[in-house]
C-alpha positions as CSV (number, residue, x, y, z in Angstrom):
1,X,98.3,128.4,91.6
2,X,96.4,128.7,94.7
3,X,93.9,131.5,94.8
4,X,93.8,134.1,97.7
5,X,90.5,132.5,98.9
6,X,92.1,129.0,99.3
7,X,91.1,127.0,102.2
8,X,94.6,125.5,102.8
9,X,97.8,127.4,103.2
10,X,100.8,126.7,100.9
11,X,102.7,125.3,104.0
12,X,99.9,122.8,104.7
13,X,99.8,121.7,101.1
14,X,103.5,121.2,101.0
15,X,103.6,119.3,104.3
16,X,100.8,117.0,103.1
17,X,102.5,116.3,99.8
18,X,105.9,115.7,101.5
19,X,104.3,113.4,104.0
20,X,102.6,111.4,101.2
21,X,105.8,111.0,99.2
22,X,108.1,110.3,102.2
23,X,105.8,107.8,103.9
24,X,104.7,106.1,100.8
25,X,101.1,106.5,101.9
26,X,98.5,106.8,99.1
27,X,97.1,110.3,98.3
28,X,93.7,108.7,98.4
29,X,94.0,107.4,102.0
30,X,95.5,110.7,103.1
31,X,92.7,112.7,101.4
32,X,90.1,110.5,103.2
33,X,92.0,111.0,106.5
34,X,92.0,114.7,106.1
35,X,88.5,114.8,104.6
36,X,89.8,116.7,101.5
37,X,88.9,115.9,97.9
38,X,91.3,113.2,96.4
39,X,91.9,115.2,93.2
40,X,93.0,118.2,95.3
41,X,95.5,116.2,97.3
42,X,96.8,114.5,94.1
43,X,97.3,117.9,92.5
44,X,99.3,119.0,95.6
45,X,101.6,116.0,95.3
46,X,102.0,116.5,91.5
47,X,102.8,120.2,92.0
48,X,105.3,119.3,94.8
49,X,107.1,116.8,92.6
50,X,107.3,119.3,89.8
51,X,108.5,122.1,92.1
52,X,111.3,119.9,93.5
53,X,112.2,118.3,90.1
54,X,111.1,114.8,91.3
55,X,110.0,112.1,89.0
56,X,106.2,111.6,88.6
57,X,104.6,108.7,90.5
58,X,104.4,106.6,87.4
59,X,108.1,107.2,86.5
60,X,109.0,106.3,90.0
61,X,107.0,103.1,89.9
62,X,108.7,102.0,86.6
63,X,112.1,102.5,88.2
64,X,111.3,100.8,91.6
65,X,112.1,97.1,91.8
66,X,109.0,95.0,92.3
67,X,108.8,92.1,94.7
68,X,110.9,89.9,92.5
69,X,113.6,92.6,92.5
70,X,113.2,93.6,88.8
71,X,112.0,97.0,87.7
72,X,109.6,97.7,84.9
73,X,112.5,99.1,82.8
74,X,114.4,95.9,83.3
75,X,111.3,93.8,82.4
76,X,110.9,95.7,79.2
77,X,114.6,95.1,78.3
78,X,114.2,91.4,79.0
79,X,111.0,91.3,77.0
80,X,112.8,92.9,74.0
81,X,115.6,90.3,74.3
82,X,113.1,87.5,74.4
83,X,111.3,88.8,71.3
84,X,114.6,88.9,69.4
85,X,115.3,85.3,70.5
86,X,111.9,84.1,69.4
87,X,112.3,85.9,66.1
88,X,115.7,84.1,65.6
89,X,114.2,80.7,66.6
90,X,111.2,81.2,64.2
91,X,113.7,81.9,61.4
92,X,115.7,78.8,62.4
93,X,112.5,76.7,62.3
94,X,111.7,77.9,58.8
95,X,115.3,77.0,57.7
96,X,115.0,73.5,59.3
97,X,111.6,72.9,57.6
98,X,113.1,73.8,54.2
99,X,116.1,71.5,54.9
100,X,113.8,68.7,55.9
101,X,111.8,69.1,52.7
102,X,114.9,69.0,50.6
103,X,116.1,65.8,52.4
104,X,112.7,64.2,51.9
105,X,112.9,64.9,48.2
106,X,116.4,63.6,47.9
107,X,115.4,60.4,49.8
108,X,112.7,59.8,47.2
109,X,115.3,60.2,44.4
110,X,117.9,57.9,46.0
111,X,115.3,55.3,47.0
112,X,114.2,54.7,43.4
113,X,115.7,51.6,41.8
114,X,118.4,52.4,39.3
115,X,118.4,50.5,36.0
């Protein structure tokens, strides 16, 4: 909560936070532009997001598609699928190694001369 001795009006804080969110400009660059402490401006943005039931910056970044068109959430899902696939393939490799071992042993048995 802003104190009564605050340097900046609630309207100024809200306008600054809204501008940062809508323009996509960083809070750091805006703070430098306005000659205000970065942590103060970040707090204004965080409070604005909370007040208006908006996702946090990090939540928004996870949902936003990257340059390749895939969001972090989609990448995590693809990663899980690939991990499952790798697990299945490792299991299959173990089974094939066992089968190969059995075939080698049977080859030795069948290659022996019978009397």
